C-alpha positions as CSV (number, residue, x, y, z in Angstrom):
1,X,6.4,-7.6,-21.0
2,X,8.2,-9.8,-18.4
3,X,8.9,-6.8,-16.3
4,X,5.3,-5.7,-16.3
5,X,4.0,-9.2,-15.4
6,X,6.5,-9.3,-12.6
7,X,5.6,-5.8,-11.2
8,X,1.9,-6.8,-11.4
9,X,2.5,-10.0,-9.5
10,X,4.6,-8.2,-6.9
11,X,1.8,-5.6,-6.5
12,X,-0.8,-8.3,-6.0
13,X,1.4,-9.8,-3.2
14,X,1.7,-6.4,-1.5
15,X,-2.0,-5.6,-1.8
16,X,-2.8,-9.1,-0.4
17,X,-0.6,-8.3,2.6
18,X,-2.4,-5.0,3.1
19,X,-5.7,-6.7,2.8
20,X,-4.8,-9.1,5.7
21,X,-3.8,-6.2,7.8
22,X,-7.1,-4.4,7.1
23,X,-9.0,-7.5,8.1
24,X,-7.2,-7.7,11.4
25,X,-7.7,-4.0,11.8
26,X,-11.6,-4.6,11.5
27,X,-11.5,-6.9,14.6
28,X,-9.5,-4.4,16.5
29,X,-11.9,-1.5,15.7
30,X,-14.8,-3.7,16.8
31,X,-12.9,-4.5,20.1
32,X,-11.9,-0.8,20.6
33,X,-8.2,-1.9,20.8
34,X,-6.4,1.3,20.1
35,X,-3.0,0.1,20.7
36,X,-3.2,-2.6,18.2
37,X,-5.0,-0.3,15.7
38,X,-2.1,2.0,15.9
39,X,0.4,-0.8,15.4
40,X,-1.5,-2.0,12.3
41,X,-1.6,1.5,11.0
42,X,2.2,1.7,11.2
43,X,2.5,-1.6,9.5
44,X,0.1,-0.4,6.7
45,X,2.3,2.6,6.2
46,X,5.3,0.2,5.3
47,X,3.1,-1.9,2.8
48,X,1.9,1.3,1.3
49,X,5.5,2.5,0.8
50,X,6.3,-0.7,-1.1
51,X,3.1,-0.3,-3.2
52,X,4.0,3.3,-4.1
53,X,7.5,2.1,-5.2
54,X,5.9,-0.7,-7.3
55,X,3.5,1.8,-8.8
56,X,6.3,4.0,-9.9
57,X,8.0,1.0,-11.5
58,X,4.9,-0.1,-13.2
59,X,4.4,3.4,-14.7
60,X,7.9,3.4,-16.0
61,X,7.4,0.0,-17.5
62,X,4.0,0.8,-19.1
63,X,5.6,4.0,-20.6
64,X,8.4,1.9,-22.1
65,X,5.9,-0.5,-23.6
66,X,3.9,2.2,-25.0
67,X,6.9,3.8,-26.6
68,X,7.9,0.5,-28.2
69,X,4.4,-0.2,-29.4
70,X,4.0,3.4,-30.5
71,X,0.8,3.7,-28.5
72,X,-0.6,6.4,-26.1
73,X,0.2,5.3,-22.6
74,X,-3.2,6.8,-21.3
75,X,-5.2,4.5,-23.5
76,X,-3.0,1.4,-23.1
77,X,-4.8,-1.2,-20.9
78,X,-3.9,-4.6,-19.7
79,X,-6.7,-6.2,-21.8
80,X,-5.2,-4.6,-24.9
81,X,-1.8,-6.0,-24.0
82,X,-3.3,-9.4,-23.4
83,X,-4.9,-9.4,-26.9
84,X,-1.5,-8.4,-28.4
85,X,0.2,-11.4,-26.8
86,X,-2.0,-13.9,-28.8
87,X,1.1,-15.3,-30.3
88,X,2.7,-16.0,-26.9
89,X,0.1,-17.9,-24.9
90,X,2.2,-18.4,-21.8
91,X,2.9,-14.7,-21.3
92,X,-0.7,-13.9,-22.4
93,X,-2.0,-16.2,-19.5
94,X,0.4,-14.8,-16.9
95,X,-0.4,-11.2,-17.8
96,X,-4.1,-11.9,-17.7
97,X,-4.0,-13.7,-14.3
98,X,-1.8,-11.0,-12.8
99,X,-4.2,-8.3,-13.9
100,X,-7.2,-10.1,-12.8
101,X,-5.6,-11.1,-9.5
102,X,-4.5,-7.6,-8.7
103,X,-8.0,-6.3,-9.6
104,X,-9.7,-8.8,-7.2
105,X,-7.5,-8.0,-4.3
106,X,-7.8,-4.2,-4.8
107,X,-11.6,-4.6,-4.9
108,X,-11.6,-6.7,-1.7
109,X,-9.3,-4.1,0.0
110,X,-11.7,-1.3,-1.1
111,X,-14.6,-3.2,0.6
112,X,-12.8,-3.8,3.8
113,X,-11.6,-0.2,4.0
114,X,-15.2,1.0,3.4
115,X,-16.4,-1.3,6.2
116,X,-13.6,-0.1,8.6
117,X,-14.5,3.6,7.7
118,X,-18.1,3.0,8.6
119,X,-17.1,1.3,11.9
120,X,-14.9,4.2,12.8
121,X,-17.6,6.7,12.0
122,X,-20.0,4.7,14.2
123,X,-17.5,4.7,17.0
124,X,-17.0,8.4,16.7
125,X,-20.7,9.0,16.8
126,X,-20.8,7.0,20.1
127,X,-18.1,9.0,21.6
128,X,-19.8,12.2,20.7
129,X,-23.0,11.0,22.1
130,X,-21.3,10.1,25.4
131,X,-19.6,13.5,25.5
132,X,-22.9,15.2,24.9
133,X,-24.4,13.1,27.6
134,X,-21.7,14.1,30.1
135,X,-22.0,17.8,29.1
136,X,-25.8,17.7,29.5
137,X,-25.3,16.1,33.0
138,X,-23.2,19.0,34.1
139,X,-25.6,21.6,32.9
140,X,-28.7,19.9,34.5
141,X,-31.2,22.2,36.1
142,X,-30.9,23.3,39.7
143,X,-33.6,22.8,42.3
144,X,-35.6,25.9,43.3
145,X,-34.3,26.4,46.8
146,X,-33.9,29.9,48.0
147,X,-32.7,31.3,51.4
148,X,-34.2,34.2,53.4
149,X,-32.2,36.8,51.3
150,X,-33.8,35.4,48.0
151,X,-30.5,33.8,46.9
152,X,-30.6,30.4,45.1
153,X,-29.2,27.7,47.3
154,X,-30.3,24.9,45.1
155,X,-28.1,22.1,44.0
156,X,-27.7,20.6,40.5
157,X,-30.1,17.6,40.0
158,X,-28.5,14.4,39.0
159,X,-24.9,15.0,40.0
160,X,-23.4,14.4,43.4
161,X,-19.9,15.5,42.5
162,X,-18.5,17.5,39.5
163,X,-15.5,15.2,38.6
164,X,-15.4,12.3,36.1
165,X,-15.3,8.9,37.8
166,X,-13.2,6.6,35.8
167,X,-14.0,3.6,38.1
168,X,-17.6,3.5,36.9
């Protein structure tokens, strides 16, 4: 049981670190700071690697506990284990706190990630709108000016040059 409690506490620490990074990422998304978004994404990969390692360890520990208790690992929940530890109140409290803490951090992380996803979707929609606007400007109608040979000599309305001006 001690191993499970320790793994849950370690996972909570890892998820809390990931939550902090995701919160910073929100600020960078709003600011449009791609360089820092990339840096945070790289850092998140490291945290996720640690979390995956802890998840594997937790699965192993849970399987061991299920074997000792002769229970199905798929139906074994932390709440069940907390109830089984009624005779050992100190471990019962630690297990309960670790499970609840991990659950809260994961829920907060899900909320932040959903908000970040929505912000990124909105940013992509703005980029798509800008691209459509630039495309529409390049395909603007021409004036109806013709020369003596009935050839169109009109110019495109709304554009003086055909290049993209990054200085604007």
